[in-house]
C-alpha positions in Angstrom: -19.2 -14.7 -11.6 -17.3 -13.8 -14.8 -16.6 -10.1 -14.3 -16.5 -7.7 -11.4 -15.8 -4.0 -11.1 -12.2 -3.2 -10.2 -13.1 -0.9 -7.3 -15.2 -3.7 -5.7 -12.5 -6.3 -6.3 -9.8 -4.1 -4.7 -12.0 -3.6 -1.7 -12.9 -7.3 -1.5 -9.3 -8.3 -1.8 -8.5 -5.9 1.1 -6.1 -3.6 -0.8 -8.1 -0.7 0.4 -10.3 -0.2 3.5 -13.3 1.3 1.6 -14.6 1.3 -1.9 -14.4 5.1 -2.0 -10.7 5.0 -1.1 -10.2 2.4 -3.8 -12.0 4.6 -6.3 -9.8 7.6 -5.3 -6.7 5.5 -5.9 -7.9 4.4 -9.3 -8.8 7.9 -10.3 -5.4 9.1 -9.0 -3.6 6.8 -11.3 -2.3 4.4 -8.6 -3.9 1.3 -10.2 -3.3 0.0 -13.7 -4.8 -3.0 -15.3 -2.8 -4.8 -18.0 -0.4 -1.7 -18.1 -3.3 0.7 -18.8 -4.9 3.3 -16.6 -8.5 2.4 -15.7 -11.7 3.8 -14.4 -13.4 2.5 -11.2 -16.2 0.9 -13.3 -13.8 -1.2 -15.4 -14.7 -4.8 -15.2 -11.9 -7.3 -14.6 -11.7 -11.0 -15.1 -9.4 -13.7 -13.8 -5.9 -13.5 -15.3 -5.9 -9.7 -15.3 -2.6 -8.2 -14.2 -2.9 -5.3 -11.8 -0.2 -2.8 -10.7 -1.1 -1.2 -7.4 0.9 1.6 -5.8 0.4 1.9 -2.0 2.7 4.2 -0.1 6.3 3.3 -0.8 5.4 -0.1 -2.4 4.3 -1.1 -5.9 2.6 -4.4 -6.1 2.1 -6.4 -9.3 -0.6 -9.0 -8.8 -2.5 -11.4 -11.0 -6.3 -11.8 -10.4 -6.8 -15.5 -9.5 -10.5 -15.3 -8.3 -13.3 -12.8 -8.4 -15.4 -11.6 -5.5 -17.5 -8.5 -4.9 -18.0 -9.3 -1.2 -15.5 -8.4 1.5 -14.5 -11.5 3.6 -11.8 -12.3 6.0 -8.1 -11.6 5.2 -7.3 -15.3 4.7 -10.0 -15.6 2.0 -9.1 -12.2 0.5 -5.5 -13.5 -0.1 -6.8 -16.3 -2.2 -8.2 -13.8 -4.7 -4.8 -12.8 -6.1 -1.2 -13.9 -6.5 1.7 -11.5 -6.4 4.4 -12.1 -9.0 7.9 -13.1 -7.9 9.4 -10.1 -9.6 7.2 -7.8 -7.6 8.1 -9.5 -4.3 11.8 -9.2 -5.1 11.5 -5.6 -6.2 9.6 -4.7 -3.0 12.2 -6.5 -0.8 15.1 -4.7 -2.6 13.4 -1.3 -2.1 12.8 -2.1 1.6 16.5 -2.9 2.1 17.5 0.3 0.3 15.2 2.4 2.4 16.6 0.8 5.6 20.1 1.4 4.4 19.5 5.1 3.6 17.8 5.7 7.0 20.5 3.9 9.0 22.7 7.0 9.2 19.9 9.3 10.2 20.1 10.4 13.9 17.6 12.6 15.5 19.4 15.4 17.5 16.2 16.6 19.1 16.1 16.3 22.9 13.7 13.8 24.4 11.3 14.8 27.2 13.7 14.3 30.0 16.5 16.2 28.3 14.1 19.1 27.5 13.1 19.4 31.1 16.7 19.5 32.1 17.4 22.3 29.6 14.4 24.3 30.9 15.6 23.8 34.5 19.1 24.9 33.6 17.9 28.0 31.7 15.6 29.0 34.7 18.6 28.7 37.0 20.7 31.0 34.8 18.1 33.9 35.1 
């Protein structure tokens, strides 16, 4: 196999659960091949560099092998290699998110406290 459609490859490499979700991500501009926006029918080869945005993370992966069939997760991980810069960048972003959320405290009452509040208010009437 020399070439495979990018939407099939993303599905086979388990970046997306279905091909239609992969297609929507590609059309939404969340997937770039060799620093260019692509269409779902774009054929990729080994050595292609993909930038994939999923949620908070942005992965930069190099296509190592091609497949148009979805296999187990251990086999799917052999289809690509994430760059060291991408791993470091994701880890740094994760640490920054944790640090920014560390000071957030929810002041909403939990279920037990809510019941106590309702009981207290009923007693006041």
